C-alpha positions in Angstrom: -50.5 -7.1 -44.0 -49.5 -8.3 -40.5 -53.1 -9.3 -39.9 -52.9 -11.5 -42.9 -49.7 -13.1 -41.5 -51.4 -13.6 -38.2 -54.4 -15.3 -39.8 -52.0 -17.5 -41.9 -50.2 -18.5 -38.7 -53.5 -19.3 -36.9 -54.6 -21.4 -39.9 -51.3 -23.4 -39.9 -51.6 -24.1 -36.2 -55.3 -25.1 -36.4 -54.6 -27.4 -39.3 -51.6 -29.0 -37.6 -53.4 -29.5 -34.3 -56.8 -30.3 -35.9 -58.4 -27.5 -33.9 -60.6 -24.5 -34.8 -58.7 -21.2 -35.1 -61.1 -19.8 -32.4 -59.6 -22.3 -29.9 -56.1 -20.8 -30.2 -55.3 -17.9 -27.9 -52.3 -15.6 -27.4 -50.7 -16.3 -30.8 -48.5 -13.3 -31.8 -46.8 -12.0 -34.9 -43.8 -9.7 -34.2 -42.4 -7.3 -36.7 -43.7 -6.1 -40.0 -44.8 -7.9 -43.2 -41.1 -8.4 -44.2 -38.1 -10.5 -43.3 -38.3 -9.1 -39.8 -41.7 -10.8 -39.2 -41.7 -13.6 -36.7 -44.6 -15.9 -35.6 -44.4 -16.4 -31.8 -46.1 -19.4 -30.2 -44.3 -19.0 -26.9 -47.5 -17.9 -25.1 -50.1 -19.5 -27.4 -52.6 -21.8 -25.8 -55.4 -24.1 -26.7 -57.6 -24.5 -23.7 -55.2 -25.1 -20.8 -52.4 -26.6 -23.0 -49.4 -24.6 -24.3 -49.0 -24.8 -28.0 -45.3 -25.4 -27.6 -46.1 -28.7 -25.8 -48.4 -29.7 -28.7 -46.3 -29.1 -31.8 -43.0 -30.5 -32.9 -40.5 -27.6 -32.7 -38.8 -28.9 -35.9 -42.1 -28.4 -37.7 -42.4 -25.0 -36.2 -38.9 -23.8 -37.2 -38.7 -25.6 -40.6 -42.3 -25.3 -41.9 -44.4 -22.7 -40.0 -41.9 -19.9 -39.6 -40.8 -19.8 -43.3 -44.4 -20.2 -44.6 -45.9 -17.5 -42.5 
């Protein structure tokens, strides 16, 4: 199930940034498929850009985290 959460997170990022999921590297899901699960974009990159520099952190915290 964690793989499903990982794929959901990649899809959300790719949709938000208008990029292909194959362009996103180092996106991580921590925890299990439960309330302890957490999508981590701290080290995620697209090319040489950090994802944290490309997305609004309010979107990340209010939309992405609860949805994944």
